[in-house]
C-alpha positions as CSV (number, residue, x, y, z in Angstrom):
1,M,-8.2,-33.4,-2.0
2,Q,-11.6,-32.3,-0.3
3,N,-10.3,-29.9,1.7
4,K,-8.7,-27.6,-1.7
5,A,-12.2,-28.3,-2.8
6,T,-14.0,-26.8,0.5
7,I,-11.6,-23.9,0.4
8,L,-12.3,-23.3,-3.7
9,A,-16.0,-23.5,-2.8
10,E,-15.7,-20.8,-0.2
11,A,-13.8,-18.7,-2.3
12,L,-16.7,-18.7,-5.2
13,P,-18.8,-15.8,-3.4
14,Y,-15.9,-13.7,-2.8
15,I,-14.7,-14.6,-6.5
16,Q,-18.2,-13.3,-7.7
17,K,-18.5,-10.5,-5.2
18,Y,-15.0,-8.4,-6.5
19,N,-15.0,-9.3,-10.0
20,G,-14.4,-6.3,-12.0
21,K,-14.0,-4.2,-8.6
22,V,-11.0,-2.6,-7.9
23,I,-8.8,-3.2,-5.1
24,V,-5.4,-1.1,-4.1
25,I,-2.8,-3.0,-2.4
26,K,0.1,-1.1,-0.2
27,Y,3.0,-3.0,0.0
28,G,5.8,-2.5,2.0
29,G,7.4,-3.8,5.2
30,N,8.9,-7.2,5.6
31,A,7.3,-8.7,2.6
32,M,9.3,-6.3,0.3
33,T,12.7,-7.6,1.6
34,T,11.7,-11.3,2.6
35,A,12.1,-13.3,-0.5
36,A,9.6,-16.0,-0.2
37,L,7.0,-13.7,1.4
38,K,7.8,-11.2,-2.1
39,Q,7.1,-14.3,-4.2
40,A,3.9,-15.0,-2.3
41,V,2.4,-11.8,-2.5
42,M,3.5,-11.1,-6.3
43,S,1.3,-14.6,-7.0
44,D,-1.6,-13.4,-5.0
45,I,-1.7,-10.7,-6.9
46,V,-1.6,-12.4,-10.1
47,L,-4.4,-14.9,-9.3
48,L,-6.6,-12.1,-8.4
49,S,-6.0,-10.3,-11.4
50,L,-6.4,-13.5,-13.7
51,I,-10.2,-14.2,-11.8
52,G,-11.2,-10.6,-12.9
53,I,-10.6,-8.1,-10.2
54,K,-8.8,-4.9,-11.0
55,T,-5.5,-5.0,-8.7
56,V,-3.6,-1.7,-8.2
57,L,-0.4,-2.1,-6.2
58,V,1.3,0.7,-4.4
59,H,4.7,1.0,-2.8
60,G,7.2,2.4,-1.1
61,G,10.7,1.5,-0.6
62,G,12.5,2.7,2.4
63,P,15.2,-0.1,3.2
64,E,16.4,0.0,-0.7
65,I,16.7,3.9,-0.4
66,T,18.6,3.7,2.6
67,E,20.5,1.1,1.5
68,T,21.3,3.3,-1.5
69,L,22.2,6.2,0.5
70,T,24.5,4.3,2.5
71,Q,26.3,3.2,-0.5
72,M,26.8,6.6,-1.7
73,G,27.9,7.4,1.5
74,I,25.1,10.0,2.6
75,E,23.3,9.1,6.2
76,S,19.8,8.8,6.5
77,T,17.8,11.1,9.2
78,F,14.1,10.4,10.4
79,V,11.8,13.2,12.0
80,G,8.5,11.4,13.1
81,G,9.1,8.3,11.1
82,L,9.6,10.8,8.0
83,R,12.7,11.3,6.2
84,V,14.4,14.0,5.8
85,T,14.5,14.5,2.1
86,D,17.3,17.0,0.4
87,K,17.7,17.3,-2.9
88,Q,20.3,15.1,-3.3
89,T,18.6,12.5,-1.3
90,A,15.1,13.3,-3.1
91,D,16.9,12.4,-6.4
92,V,17.9,9.2,-4.9
93,V,14.3,8.6,-4.1
94,Q,12.8,9.0,-7.3
95,M,15.8,6.4,-8.9
96,V,15.3,4.1,-6.7
97,L,11.1,4.0,-6.4
98,A,10.3,4.6,-9.7
99,G,13.2,2.7,-11.1
100,K,15.1,-0.3,-9.1
101,T,12.1,-1.1,-6.8
102,N,9.1,-0.6,-9.4
103,K,10.3,-2.5,-12.1
104,S,11.7,-4.8,-10.1
105,L,8.1,-5.7,-9.0
106,V,7.0,-5.4,-12.3
107,S,9.3,-8.0,-13.5
108,L,8.6,-10.4,-10.4
109,L,4.4,-9.6,-11.3
110,S,5.3,-10.9,-15.4
111,Q,7.5,-14.1,-14.0
112,N,4.4,-15.4,-12.5
113,G,2.2,-14.7,-15.3
114,G,0.9,-11.5,-14.7
115,K,0.3,-8.4,-17.2
116,A,2.0,-5.4,-15.2
117,I,3.4,-1.8,-16.0
118,G,4.9,0.5,-13.7
119,L,4.4,3.9,-13.3
120,C,5.2,6.2,-10.3
121,G,3.1,9.3,-9.1
122,I,4.8,11.6,-12.1
123,D,3.3,9.7,-15.0
124,G,0.5,11.9,-16.3
125,D,0.7,13.9,-13.3
126,M,-1.3,11.3,-11.5
127,I,0.3,12.2,-7.8
128,R,0.1,16.3,-7.4
129,A,1.9,17.3,-4.8
130,K,2.8,20.4,-2.4
131,K,6.0,20.7,0.3
132,R,4.8,19.7,3.4
133,K,4.9,22.7,6.0
134,G,6.2,22.3,9.7
135,T,9.3,22.6,11.9
136,P,11.7,21.3,11.3
137,D,12.0,21.4,7.4
138,L,11.6,17.9,6.0
139,G,13.1,19.3,2.6
140,Y,11.8,17.4,-0.6
141,V,9.1,15.4,1.5
142,G,5.1,16.3,-0.4
143,D,1.5,16.6,0.9
144,I,-0.8,15.3,-1.7
145,V,-3.3,17.9,-2.9
146,G,-4.4,15.9,-6.1
147,I,-4.8,12.5,-7.5
148,H,-5.3,12.0,-11.3
149,T,-6.2,8.7,-11.9
150,E,-6.4,8.6,-15.8
151,P,-2.9,6.7,-16.1
152,I,-4.0,3.9,-13.6
153,Q,-7.6,3.9,-15.2
154,M,-6.2,3.2,-18.8
155,A,-3.6,0.3,-17.4
156,L,-6.9,-0.9,-15.6
157,D,-9.0,-1.0,-18.5
158,S,-5.9,-2.4,-21.2
159,G,-5.8,-5.9,-18.3
160,Y,-2.4,-4.5,-16.4
161,I,-2.3,-4.6,-13.0
162,P,-0.6,-0.8,-12.4
163,V,2.7,-0.8,-10.2
164,I,3.0,2.5,-8.4
165,A,5.7,3.9,-7.2
166,T,5.2,6.9,-4.7
167,V,6.8,10.3,-5.6
168,G,4.6,13.4,-6.7
169,C,5.8,16.4,-8.1
170,N,4.4,20.3,-8.6
171,D,3.9,22.2,-11.1
172,K,7.3,23.2,-11.2
173,G,8.7,19.6,-11.7
174,D,10.0,19.7,-8.2
175,V,9.8,15.9,-7.1
176,F,8.7,14.7,-3.8
177,N,8.6,12.2,-1.5
178,I,5.4,11.0,-0.3
179,N,4.2,8.2,2.3
180,A,2.9,5.3,0.4
181,D,0.5,4.6,3.1
182,T,-1.3,8.5,2.4
183,A,-0.5,7.8,-1.2
184,A,-2.6,4.3,-1.2
185,A,-5.9,5.8,0.7
186,Q,-5.6,8.9,-1.7
187,I,-5.7,6.4,-4.8
188,A,-7.7,3.8,-3.5
189,A,-10.7,6.6,-2.7
190,A,-9.8,8.5,-6.3
191,L,-10.8,5.1,-7.9
192,Q,-13.5,4.5,-5.6
193,A,-11.8,1.1,-4.7
194,E,-13.8,-1.7,-3.3
195,N,-11.1,-2.3,-0.7
196,L,-8.0,-1.0,0.7
197,L,-5.2,-3.3,1.9
198,L,-2.4,-2.0,4.1
199,M,0.4,-4.8,4.5
200,T,2.4,-4.2,7.6
201,D,4.7,-5.8,10.0
202,T,2.0,-6.6,12.3
203,R,-1.0,-9.3,12.8
204,G,-3.1,-5.7,12.9
205,L,-4.0,-3.6,15.7
206,L,-4.1,-5.0,19.0
207,R,-5.7,-4.4,22.3
208,D,-2.5,-5.2,23.7
209,I,0.7,-4.6,22.1
210,D,2.5,-7.5,23.7
211,D,-0.7,-10.5,22.8
212,E,-0.9,-11.0,19.2
213,A,-3.7,-13.3,20.3
214,S,-5.7,-9.6,21.3
215,L,-6.3,-8.9,17.5
216,I,-9.0,-6.7,16.5
217,P,-10.9,-8.2,13.8
218,V,-13.1,-5.3,12.9
219,V,-13.6,-1.1,13.7
220,Q,-15.9,1.0,13.0
221,V,-14.5,4.2,12.0
222,S,-16.9,5.9,14.4
223,E,-14.7,4.3,17.1
224,V,-11.0,5.1,16.4
225,A,-11.1,8.3,18.5
226,A,-12.4,6.4,21.5
227,L,-9.2,4.0,20.8
228,K,-6.9,6.6,20.4
229,R,-8.0,8.0,23.7
230,Q,-7.9,4.5,25.4
231,G,-4.1,4.1,24.4
232,I,-5.2,1.2,21.7
233,I,-4.2,3.2,18.6
234,T,-0.9,4.5,19.2
235,G,2.9,5.5,17.9
236,G,2.9,3.8,14.3
237,M,-0.5,2.7,13.7
238,V,-1.8,5.8,13.9
239,P,-1.1,7.3,10.8
240,K,-1.8,4.0,9.0
241,I,-5.2,3.8,10.7
242,D,-6.2,7.5,9.8
243,C,-5.5,6.5,6.5
244,C,-7.9,3.8,6.3
245,V,-10.3,6.4,8.1
246,E,-9.9,8.9,5.2
247,A,-10.1,6.0,2.7
248,V,-13.5,5.0,4.1
249,R,-14.8,7.9,4.5
250,R,-13.9,9.2,1.2
251,G,-15.9,6.2,-0.8
252,V,-13.8,3.1,-0.4
253,K,-15.9,0.2,0.9
254,K,-13.8,-1.2,3.5
255,T,-10.0,-0.9,4.2
256,C,-7.6,-3.9,6.2
257,I,-4.3,-3.6,8.4
258,L,-2.7,-6.8,6.9
259,D,0.2,-9.2,8.3
260,G,2.8,-9.2,5.6
261,R,4.4,-11.6,7.4
262,M,2.0,-14.3,6.6
263,E,2.7,-16.1,2.9
264,H,-0.6,-15.7,0.8
265,A,-2.4,-12.9,3.5
266,I,-3.8,-11.2,0.6
267,L,-5.9,-14.2,-0.3
268,M,-7.2,-15.4,3.0
269,E,-8.3,-12.0,3.5
270,I,-10.2,-11.2,-0.1
271,L,-11.1,-14.7,-0.6
272,S,-12.3,-16.4,2.3
273,D,-14.8,-16.3,5.0
274,E,-12.2,-15.9,7.9
275,G,-10.1,-13.2,6.9
276,I,-7.3,-12.4,8.7
277,G,-5.8,-8.4,10.2
278,T,-7.9,-6.1,11.0
279,M,-11.0,-4.4,9.0
280,F,-11.8,-0.7,9.2
281,I,-16.0,-0.1,7.9
């Protein structure tokens, strides 16, 4: 009992610090596909909301999209980690992300006592996008050209947890598949969030990729270029960390790459002295 009281006492200054502030959580990876981890994430988010932290949940849903395409007999093709998205695939992405995945997360938050509302980037012209240029042509994969925060802010001001599916559109109504890390970073910047958490399947940035004990707990954004040159930031970490750097440079107080495989990782990062993962400031 004393240990529990100590934990609660330790959380108090963080509750005071974040009360009324916005944090953005990008949700994906194992934490999204494992039932126990999903339950832990949802309960963490509801708790943050109940103690007065304005929490925005941004999600992808790659595995569910791939599963649906497979059931439809459509093969998934990736280039540089991005899904090649023809018109039929774009329709499936919109259906799965803004439909099944989004609403199941809203339902889970509600089951845990939260007030949640599902949105996608098309709602209120929230995520304005354009077709990504380059070779090969990725089809309906988009780059963000603008974030309109009014729908998000209205939900937060009404006491709801906005749950945002990362599809966007242009002024012609074309729908684009948007990278969830990129969307979360730009939404956090547009909201001038206190914190951006990117949930992944690793402990954070490791000095030695084969040694989880080599976690680097804090990185100054000015150090990122040198870490790339040293080969410490490589592969799939490059775009994630680039998102963190962009968010900080555009006014987000700090960002964190967080291990989504650990139950209650969000609470440990936000409400404890120790924290986990790698923080970028």
